[in-house]
C-alpha positions in Angstrom: -17.5 49.7 -89.1 -16.9 46.2 -90.3 -15.5 43.1 -88.6 -14.7 39.7 -90.2 -18.2 39.2 -91.5 -20.4 41.7 -89.8 -21.0 45.4 -89.8 -22.0 47.9 -87.1 -23.4 51.1 -88.3 -24.4 54.2 -86.3 -25.7 57.6 -87.2 -25.8 61.0 -85.6 -29.4 62.2 -84.9 -29.1 65.6 -83.5 -27.0 65.2 -80.3 -27.7 61.5 -80.2 -25.8 58.5 -81.8 -28.3 55.8 -82.8 -27.7 52.3 -84.0 -28.8 51.9 -87.7 -27.7 48.3 -88.4 -25.9 45.4 -86.8 -25.5 42.1 -88.6 -23.9 40.6 -91.7 -22.0 43.0 -94.0 -24.7 44.7 -96.2 -27.4 44.6 -93.6 -27.6 48.4 -93.6 -28.7 48.4 -97.3 -32.3 48.8 -96.5 -34.7 50.4 -93.9 -33.3 50.3 -90.4 -35.2 47.9 -88.0 -34.2 50.4 -85.2 -36.1 53.4 -86.7 -39.3 54.3 -85.0 -42.3 56.3 -86.1 -45.3 57.9 -84.3 -45.3 60.4 -81.5 -43.3 60.0 -78.4 -45.8 60.4 -75.6 -44.8 61.4 -72.0 -41.1 60.6 -72.6 -38.2 62.0 -74.5 -37.1 60.5 -77.9 -33.9 59.2 -76.3 -36.0 56.9 -74.2 -37.3 55.0 -77.2 -34.4 55.4 -79.7 -31.8 52.8 -80.3 -29.3 55.2 -78.7 -25.7 54.1 -78.3 -25.0 55.9 -75.0 -27.0 58.6 -73.2 -26.8 60.6 -70.0 -29.9 60.8 -67.7 -31.0 64.2 -69.2 -31.4 62.6 -72.7 -32.8 59.2 -71.5 -34.4 60.0 -68.1 -37.0 57.2 -67.9 -35.9 53.9 -69.5 -32.3 53.6 -68.3 -29.5 56.0 -68.9 -25.8 55.1 -69.2 -24.3 58.1 -67.3 -25.5 60.1 -64.3 -23.9 62.6 -62.0 -25.0 63.3 -58.4 -27.0 66.5 -58.0 -27.2 67.3 -61.7 -29.1 66.2 -64.8 -26.7 65.9 -67.7 -27.5 66.8 -71.3 -24.9 67.2 -74.0 -24.0 68.3 -77.5 -22.1 66.2 -80.0 -18.8 68.1 -80.5 -17.0 65.7 -82.9 -17.3 62.3 -84.6 -15.0 60.4 -86.9 -12.3 57.8 -87.1 -10.6 57.2 -83.7 -7.2 58.4 -85.0 -8.7 61.8 -86.1 -7.9 64.7 -83.8 -10.8 66.3 -82.0 -12.1 69.1 -84.3 -11.9 71.6 -81.4 -8.1 71.0 -81.0 -8.5 70.2 -77.3 -7.3 66.6 -77.6 -8.8 63.4 -76.4 -11.1 63.1 -73.5 -9.0 60.2 -72.3 -5.9 62.3 -71.7 -4.7 61.7 -68.2 -7.2 58.8 -67.7 -6.3 55.2 -67.0 -8.1 52.5 -69.0 -9.8 50.3 -66.4 -11.1 47.8 -68.9 -8.5 47.2 -71.7 -8.8 43.5 -72.2 -5.4 43.0 -73.8 -2.5 44.3 -75.9 -4.0 46.7 -78.5 -1.6 45.3 -81.0 -3.5 42.0 -80.7 -7.0 43.3 -80.5 -7.1 46.5 -82.5 -8.4 46.4 -86.1 -8.0 49.8 -87.6 -8.9 52.9 -85.8 -12.6 52.3 -85.2 -14.9 55.2 -84.4 -14.6 58.1 -81.8 -17.2 60.6 -80.8 -16.9 63.4 -78.2 -19.9 64.9 -76.3 -19.9 67.9 -73.9 -22.2 69.0 -71.2 -21.4 72.8 -71.1 -23.1 73.4 -67.8 -21.3 70.7 -65.8 -18.2 70.8 -67.9 -18.4 67.1 -68.4 -16.7 65.7 -71.5 -17.4 62.2 -72.7 -15.5 60.3 -75.3 -17.1 57.2 -76.8 -15.1 54.6 -78.7 -16.0 51.6 -81.0 -13.8 49.1 -82.8 -13.9 45.6 -84.1 -11.2 43.3 -82.6 -8.9 42.2 -85.4 -10.2 39.4 -87.5 -13.4 38.8 -85.4 -17.0 39.9 -85.3 -16.6 41.3 -81.8 -17.2 45.0 -81.4 -15.4 46.6 -78.4 -16.9 49.7 -76.9 -15.9 51.9 -74.0 -16.4 55.4 -72.6 -14.1 58.0 -71.0 -15.6 60.7 -68.7 -13.5 63.8 -67.9 -14.4 66.6 -65.5 -13.6 69.8 -67.4 -15.4 71.9 -64.8 -14.0 73.9 -61.8 -15.7 71.8 -59.2 -15.5 68.1 -58.2 -18.3 65.9 -59.4 -19.6 62.5 -58.5 -20.5 59.8 -61.0 -23.3 57.6 -59.6 -23.8 55.7 -62.9 -21.2 55.0 -65.6 -21.9 52.3 -68.1 -19.5 51.1 -70.8 -22.1 50.8 -73.6 -25.7 50.2 -74.6 -26.3 47.5 -77.2 -29.6 47.4 -79.0 -31.5 44.4 -80.5 -34.8 44.6 -82.4 -37.3 42.4 -80.6 -40.8 43.0 -82.0 -42.0 39.7 -80.4 -40.0 39.9 -77.3 -36.5 38.6 -76.4 -35.2 35.3 -75.2 -32.4 36.1 -72.7 -29.8 33.5 -71.9 -27.4 33.9 -69.0 -25.2 32.0 -66.5 -26.0 31.8 -62.8 -24.5 29.8 -59.9 -22.9 29.6 -56.5 -19.8 28.1 -55.1 -19.5 24.5 -56.6 -22.3 25.2 -59.1 -20.9 27.9 -61.3 -21.9 28.6 -65.0 -25.4 27.1 -64.8 -27.2 27.9 -68.0 -30.6 29.6 -67.7 -32.9 31.7 -69.8 -35.9 33.9 -69.5 -38.4 35.4 -72.0 -38.5 39.2 -71.7 -41.5 40.7 -73.4 -41.3 44.0 -71.6 -39.5 45.3 -68.5 -36.1 44.8 -67.1 -33.9 41.8 -66.4 -30.6 42.5 -64.5 -27.6 40.5 -63.2 -24.4 41.6 -61.6 -22.1 41.6 -58.7 -21.6 44.0 -55.8 -18.8 42.0 -54.2 -15.7 43.7 -55.7 -15.1 40.6 -57.8 -16.8 39.0 -60.8 -18.6 36.6 -58.5 -20.1 33.1 -58.3 -23.7 34.2 -58.7 -23.7 35.4 -62.3 -21.2 35.7 -65.2 -20.9 39.0 -67.0 -22.3 37.9 -70.3 -25.8 37.5 -71.8 -27.3 36.4 -75.1 -30.4 38.0 -76.6 -32.2 36.1 -79.3 -35.1 37.6 -81.3 -36.2 34.5 -83.3 -33.9 35.5 -86.2 -30.4 36.0 -84.8 -28.5 36.0 -81.5 -26.6 38.9 -80.0 -24.0 38.4 -77.2 -22.8 41.1 -74.7 -19.9 40.6 -72.4 -18.0 42.8 -70.0 -14.2 42.9 -69.4 -14.2 43.7 -65.7 -13.2 41.8 -62.6 -14.8 44.0 -59.9 -18.5 45.0 -59.2 -20.5 45.0 -62.4 -24.0 45.1 -63.9 -25.7 44.0 -67.0 -29.3 45.2 -67.5 -31.6 44.1 -70.3 -34.5 46.5 -70.9 -37.4 45.6 -73.2 -39.5 48.6 -74.2 -43.1 48.7 -75.4 -42.1 49.4 -79.0 -40.2 46.2 -79.7 -36.6 47.2 -78.8 -34.4 45.5 -76.3 -31.4 47.4 -75.0 -28.5 45.8 -73.0 -26.6 48.1 -70.7 -23.2 46.8 -69.5 -20.7 48.4 -67.1 -19.4 48.8 -63.7 -21.8 48.8 -60.7 -21.5 52.0 -58.7 -24.2 51.3 -56.3 -22.9 52.5 -52.9 -19.5 53.2 -54.5 -19.7 56.4 -56.6 -16.7 57.7 -58.5 -15.5 61.2 -57.5 -13.7 63.2 -60.2 -11.8 66.4 -59.4 -11.2 69.1 -62.0 -9.4 67.7 -65.1 -9.6 64.1 -63.7 -11.0 61.4 -65.9 -12.1 57.8 -65.7 -12.3 55.1 -68.4 -14.9 52.4 -68.3 -14.2 48.7 -68.8 -14.6 47.4 -72.4 -18.0 46.0 -73.2 -18.0 43.6 -76.1 -20.9 42.8 -78.4 -21.3 40.1 -81.1 -23.9 39.1 -83.7 -24.5 35.6 -84.8 -26.9 34.0 -87.2 -26.2 30.6 -85.6 -27.9 31.2 -82.3 -26.4 31.1 -78.9 -23.8 28.4 -79.9 -22.7 30.7 -82.7 -22.2 33.4 -80.1 -20.1 31.0 -78.1 -17.8 30.4 -81.0 -17.4 34.1 -81.5 -16.4 34.5 -77.9 -13.9 31.6 -78.3 -12.3 33.3 -81.3 -12.1 36.6 -79.4 -10.4 35.0 -76.4 -7.9 33.3 -78.6 -7.1 36.7 -80.0 -6.7 38.1 -76.5 -4.5 35.2 -75.4 -0.7 35.6 -75.6 -0.5 31.9 -76.6 -3.0 29.2 -77.5 -0.4 26.4 -77.9 -1.3 23.1 -76.3 -1.4 23.4 -72.5 0.7 21.0 -70.4 -0.9 18.3 -68.3 -0.7 19.3 -64.6 -1.0 17.6 -61.3 -2.2 19.6 -58.3 -1.7 18.3 -54.8 -4.6 19.9 -52.9 -7.1 17.1 -52.8 -4.4 14.6 -51.9 -2.8 16.4 -49.0 -4.8 19.7 -48.3 -2.6 21.6 -45.7 -0.5 18.5 -44.8 2.3 19.4 -47.1 5.8 17.9 -46.7 8.7 17.4 -49.0 8.5 13.7 -48.7 4.8 13.5 -49.3 4.9 15.9 -52.3 7.8 14.0 -53.9 5.9 10.7 -53.6 3.0 12.3 -55.5 5.4 13.8 -58.0 7.0 10.3 -58.6 3.6 8.8 -59.5 2.5 11.9 -61.5 5.6 11.7 -63.7 4.9 8.0 -64.4 1.4 9.0 -65.7 2.8 11.4 -68.2 2.0 14.6 -66.2 4.2 17.5 -67.2 3.7 20.1 -64.4 3.5 19.4 -60.7 1.7 22.1 -58.6 2.1 22.4 -54.9 -1.2 23.9 -53.6 -2.0 25.6 -50.3 0.1 24.7 -47.2 3.7 25.2 -48.3 4.5 28.4 -46.4 5.1 29.3 -42.8 2.2 29.4 -40.4 0.0 27.4 -42.7 -1.2 24.2 -40.9 -4.8 25.2 -41.5 -6.8 28.1 -42.9 -6.4 30.2 -39.8 -2.9 31.5 -40.3 0.0 32.2 -42.7 -1.6 34.1 -45.5 0.6 37.1 -46.3 3.8 35.3 -45.1 5.0 33.9 -48.4 8.1 32.1 -47.2 8.5 28.3 -47.6 8.1 26.6 -44.3 11.6 25.1 -43.3 9.9 22.5 -41.1 8.0 21.1 -44.2 11.1 21.4 -46.5 14.0 20.5 -44.2 16.4 20.2 -47.0 15.5 23.6 -48.3 12.7 24.7 -50.7 15.2 25.1 -53.6 16.4 21.5 -53.2 12.8 20.3 -53.1 11.9 22.2 -56.3 15.0 20.8 -58.0 14.0 17.2 -56.9 10.6 17.7 -58.5 12.2 18.9 -61.7 14.7 16.0 -61.8 11.6 13.8 -62.4 11.1 15.6 -65.7 8.3 17.8 -64.3 7.9 21.6 -64.4 7.1 23.1 -61.0 4.1 25.1 -60.0 2.9 26.9 -56.8 -0.4 28.1 -55.3 -0.6 31.6 -53.9 -3.4 33.9 -52.7 -1.6 37.2 -52.7 -4.5 39.6 -52.1 -5.3 38.0 -48.7 -3.9 38.0 -45.2 -4.8 36.1 -42.1 -5.1 37.9 -38.7 -2.6 35.3 -37.5 0.3 36.4 -39.7 3.4 38.5 -39.5 2.2 40.7 -42.4 -1.0 41.6 -40.5 0.9 42.2 -37.3 3.2 44.6 -39.2 0.6 46.3 -41.3 -3.0 46.0 -39.9 -3.9 49.2 -41.8 -3.4 47.4 -45.2 -6.7 45.6 -45.1 -10.1 46.9 -46.0 -11.9 48.2 -42.9 -14.5 50.7 -41.8 -13.5 53.1 -39.0 -14.9 52.2 -35.6 -16.4 49.0 -36.8 -15.3 45.4 -36.4 -13.7 43.8 -39.4 -15.4 40.8 -41.0 -13.5 37.6 -41.7 -14.4 35.2 -44.4 -12.5 31.9 -44.4 -10.6 33.3 -41.5 -9.0 36.0 -43.6 -9.0 39.7 -44.5 -8.7 41.2 -48.0 -5.7 43.4 -48.6 -6.5 46.9 -50.0 -4.7 46.4 -53.3 -5.6 49.9 -54.4 -3.0 51.3 -52.0 0.3 51.8 -53.7 2.3 50.2 -50.9 0.1 47.1 -51.0 0.4 46.9 -54.8 4.2 47.0 -54.5 4.2 44.3 -51.8 2.1 41.9 -53.9 4.1 42.6 -57.0 7.5 42.3 -55.4 6.5 39.2 -53.4 5.5 37.3 -56.5 8.4 38.6 -58.5 10.7 37.4 -55.7 9.3 33.9 -55.7 9.4 33.6 -59.5 13.0 35.0 -59.6 14.4 32.8 -56.7 12.9 29.5 -57.8 12.3 27.9 -61.2 8.6 28.2 -61.0 6.8 27.5 -64.3 3.2 27.7 -63.1 1.5 30.1 -60.7 -2.0 29.3 -59.4 -3.5 32.6 -58.2 -6.4 32.2 -55.8 -8.9 34.6 -54.3 -11.1 33.2 -51.6 -13.2 36.0 -50.2 -15.1 39.1 -51.6 -14.8 42.6 -50.2 -17.1 43.6 -47.3 -16.5 46.8 -45.3 -14.3 49.4 -46.8 -13.6 53.0 -45.9 -11.0 55.1 -47.7 -12.7 58.5 -48.2 -13.7 59.4 -51.7 -11.3 56.9 -53.4 -12.6 54.6 -56.1 -12.0 51.4 -54.1 -13.3 49.0 -56.7 -11.5 50.7 -59.6 -8.2 51.0 -57.8 -8.2 47.4 -56.7 -9.0 46.0 -60.1 -6.5 48.3 -61.9 -3.7 47.2 -59.6 -4.6 43.6 -60.0 -4.3 44.1 -63.7 -1.0 45.9 -63.2 0.5 43.0 -61.2 -0.6 40.5 -63.7 0.7 42.5 -66.6 4.0 43.0 -64.8 4.4 39.3 -64.2 3.5 38.4 -67.8 6.1 40.9 -69.1 9.0 39.9 -66.7 8.3 36.2 -66.4 6.8 35.4 -69.9 7.4 31.6 -69.5 5.3 31.3 -66.4 1.8 29.9 -66.9 -0.7 31.8 -64.8 -4.0 30.2 -63.6 -6.8 32.4 -62.4 -8.8 31.0 -59.5 -11.3 32.6 -57.1 -12.8 30.0 -54.7 -13.5 28.2 -58.0 -15.0 30.4 -60.8 -15.6 33.7 -59.1 -13.3 35.7 -61.2 -13.9 34.6 -64.8 -14.4 37.4 -67.3 -13.0 38.8 -70.5 -10.4 40.8 -68.7 -9.0 37.8 -66.8 -9.1 35.7 -70.0 -6.7 38.3 -71.5 -4.3 38.3 -68.5 -4.2 34.6 -67.5 -3.4 31.4 -69.4 -6.0 29.2 -67.8 -9.0 29.7 -65.5 -10.4 27.4 -62.8 -14.2 27.1 -63.4 -15.1 25.5 -60.1 -13.9 23.7 -57.0 -16.5 21.0 -57.7 -14.7 18.2 -59.6 -17.4 15.5 -59.3 -18.2 14.0 -62.8 -21.9 14.9 -63.5 -21.7 18.2 -61.5 -18.6 19.2 -63.4 -20.1 18.3 -66.8 -22.9 20.8 -66.3 -20.4 23.5 -65.1 -18.1 23.0 -68.1 -21.1 22.9 -70.5 -22.0 26.4 -69.3 -18.4 27.6 -69.2 -17.9 26.7 -72.9 -21.0 28.7 -73.8 -19.0 31.9 -73.0 -15.4 31.0 -72.8 -12.8 29.1 -74.9 -11.5 25.6 -74.1 -7.8 26.7 -73.9 -8.9 28.6 -70.7 -10.8 25.7 -69.0 -8.7 24.0 -66.4 -10.2 20.6 -65.3 -9.0 17.9 -63.0 -9.6 14.2 -62.7 -10.3 13.4 -59.0 -12.1 10.8 -57.0 -14.7 13.4 -55.7 -18.3 12.3 -55.1 -21.1 14.4 -56.6 -22.5 17.2 -54.6 -25.7 17.7 -56.7 -25.7 14.5 -58.8 -24.0 11.7 -57.0 -24.6 9.0 -59.6 -21.3 7.0 -60.1 -19.3 7.4 -63.3 -16.3 5.5 -64.6 -12.7 6.8 -64.5 -13.0 7.1 -68.3 -15.9 9.5 -67.8 -13.7 11.7 -65.6 -10.8 11.7 -68.0 -12.9 12.5 -71.0 -14.5 15.3 -69.1 -11.1 16.8 -68.0 -9.8 16.4 -71.5 -12.5 18.8 -72.8 -10.3 21.7 -71.8 -6.9 21.7 -70.1 -6.3 18.3 -68.5 -5.2 18.1 -64.9 -5.2 15.4 -62.2 -6.0 16.2 -58.6 -6.7 12.9 -56.9 -4.4 11.1 -54.4 -2.7 9.1 -57.0 -0.5 7.3 -54.5 -3.7 5.3 -53.6 -4.4 4.4 -57.2 -3.8 0.7 -58.1 -1.4 -0.3 -60.8 -4.4 -0.9 -63.1 -5.8 2.5 -62.4 -2.4 4.1 -63.0 -2.0 2.3 -66.3 -5.5 3.4 -67.4 -4.7 7.0 -66.4 -1.4 7.0 -68.4 -3.3 5.8 -71.4 -5.8 8.6 -71.1 -3.0 11.2 -70.6 -1.4 10.1 -73.8 -4.7 10.1 -75.7 -5.2 13.7 -74.5 -1.7 14.7 -75.7 -2.6 13.4 -79.1 -5.6 15.6 -79.5 -5.0 18.7 -77.3 -3.9 21.0 -80.1 -7.3 20.4 -81.7 -9.1 21.0 -78.4 -7.2 24.2 -77.7 -7.7 25.8 -81.2 -10.6 23.9 -82.8 -14.0 25.3 -83.6 -16.4 24.1 -80.8 -19.9 22.7 -81.2 -21.9 21.6 -78.1 -24.2 18.7 -79.0 -27.1 17.4 -77.0 -27.5 18.1 -73.3 -25.6 17.4 -70.0 -28.8 15.8 -68.8 -29.0 13.1 -71.5 -27.3 10.1 -73.1 -26.5 12.3 -76.1 -24.0 14.8 -74.7 -20.8 15.8 -76.6 -18.4 18.6 -77.4 -17.0 18.6 -80.9 -13.7 20.3 -81.8 -12.8 20.8 -85.5 -9.4 22.0 -86.7 -8.5 21.5 -90.4 -9.0 17.9 -91.2 -9.1 16.8 -87.6 -12.3 16.2 -85.6 -12.2 15.4 -81.9 -15.4 14.5 -80.0 -15.6 14.2 -76.2 -18.8 12.3 -75.5 -20.6 11.3 -72.3 -23.7 9.4 -71.2 -25.2 11.7 -68.6 -28.6 10.0 -68.7 -29.6 6.4 -68.3 -28.0 3.3 -69.7 -28.9 2.5 -73.4 -27.6 -0.4 -75.4 -28.1 -3.3 -72.9 -28.6 -6.4 -75.0 -31.4 -7.9 -72.9 -34.0 -5.8 -74.8 -34.1 -4.2 -78.2 -32.1 -1.0 -78.4 -30.4 1.2 -80.9 -27.2 3.1 -80.8 -27.1 6.6 -79.5 -26.2 8.9 -82.4 -24.1 12.1 -82.0 -24.8 14.4 -85.0 -21.7 16.3 -85.8 -21.5 19.8 -87.2 -19.7 21.7 -89.9 -18.2 18.8 -91.9 -17.8 18.3 -95.6 -20.8 16.2 -96.6 -18.9 14.7 -99.6 -15.8 13.8 -97.7 -15.1 10.6 -95.7 -13.9 10.6 -92.1 -12.1 7.8 -90.3 -11.1 7.1 -86.8 -7.4 7.7 -86.2 -7.3 5.2 -83.3 -7.9 1.5 -83.2 -11.5 1.6 -84.2 -11.8 0.4 -87.8 -14.7 2.5 -89.3 -15.2 5.4 -91.5 -18.2 7.5 -92.5 -19.3 10.1 -94.9 -19.5 13.6 -93.7 -23.2 13.6 -94.7 -23.8 10.5 -92.5 -22.0 12.0 -89.5 -24.1 15.2 -89.7 -27.5 13.9 -90.7 -27.4 10.6 -88.7 -24.5 10.9 -86.3 -21.5 9.2 -84.9 -22.7 5.9 -83.3 -22.1 5.0 -79.7 -23.4 2.2 -77.6 -23.4 3.1 -73.9 -23.3 0.4 -71.2 -22.9 0.5 -67.4 -19.1 0.2 -67.8 -18.8 2.2 -71.0 -20.2 5.7 -70.3 -17.8 8.1 -72.1 -15.3 8.2 -74.9 -13.0 10.4 -76.8 -13.2 10.0 -80.6 -10.4 11.2 -82.9 -11.4 11.5 -86.5 -9.7 12.8 -89.6 -10.8 13.6 -93.1 -9.6 11.0 -95.5 
């Protein structure tokens, strides 16, 4: 199979499918780096082969992709060919009757040709497995997934079900890069060297999670290979380095403590696991993910500048207070005004109200509709915060439906942030969430919906049901419904910050909230990690007055605005307290962002330097335009009291023979060769610690 510039080649070896080549087109024209020789001692060949997918009977020792409780699966290859070719046995696809848990987006956007389809059968258990491969259209991202169908007469229980195994030749060991974190410290880059053994990350919380992001990069000294998972529930990515120089990355749902039961003729489809090859290292992998997420998006047009009221008012929401904020926001050039938590009945604090999504008449005495109209009369679109999967014990919804929350019979229920999690997998709960949001969007002219999720799942007891799968499927169903019925509404995904950021959410939302931490140097590190796996059109960022939680060194308002301009610009401070001078500066920065946001949304991204140094920048290139967001995250250079030289920001991917000039007031131009080999000059001072440069090819 071929993508934009790469190929992915597999071959049948008996009843296995092994990887032959993965790299630039033509890489298979030569001996395969995945082939092995010598005897297989004390293991099976499947344990050391570059096998694409294997049950525990074929790969019993070094990490299988599929396992059934009480049985050891082996299988025979029944058919293989293009995905649009009927099964040679005439029995149809293994996915008949199944529901695709992990489809990341509209197939008309992601599908490029038919791809490959292979069907395996375990004749003893009656298990049928269909494997699929395809390159997403116009990209080098190969999508893979598996469908498991129970063709036997008895129920069976899946205790392991991966989406795919990706193989990387690593004769000298692997460098594994990943993103870790916690609340307010998400997307922290880290790496480890894996000579042999296993490295594993994941989540068991029923949500993507703060602790790790479902993506890894494996480098072998020659190239980089990225693997990501399109799943918003519990997940696992395991990186196994064997003794013979092969690293295998297994990605899929985590079924630890939550096996999947399949009755006769029932089937389940795995999430999509996506893989990408790049000769340009981890940053090249990042650019491949950006291109992929732009393909998944319904729209990558410039995002509007938003104002969010949370940090200004928290729960103290009133029509008068919000309109005062809206008045100032409009004067700054903001385009969308979002009322955050606190607008609905019973919501004076975080102890009550969740689930009762009715505007509080005491807070909006003239009526909520009149309030929304007043905001819109200021030239602003209107947005609203919701947390529809949650309920407070102190709410009318919980009083009416206490059985709608996750619980374990005979045991006390756990609250986190004084709230329970609704069992969205139940059809009546799904209908309530869907209809509630549809009702709000239909009754009021809401243009922006911020969907939050502030607690993971703890106890749960619903028999043999697939709780994780049913919750995530119904989440996707609601989002898909809203996107179809209310296509003009921008949806922001949030989960106590960045706890639900993955490829599936990137396909179903328009922007994602990386973290609740908006302090300048802390946020710089968070956004640096975010851009290593996700595109800038998804990265919502606010300018606030927040102090640092992990790095409290002060930074200028310009630093905060340039930082928020690196993605989707928002403002979240109490702007009624800003002076006339601060408001004028903010209005200037908002306009500068509007002048470049199309380049930031759609441009090719290069990260330059480090978020711990005076040379730290993100470059966006689109056609003849080059935009650079630059920050001094280190000490102060350029003081005139001692000899010093300018900091240089070496740009990437320019035409060395062309000249580039500033489009703003700066009167300077440079050759592309100079900008790449020497760098764009900046002279940081205590007052000048960040800037946004707008260049164009002359």
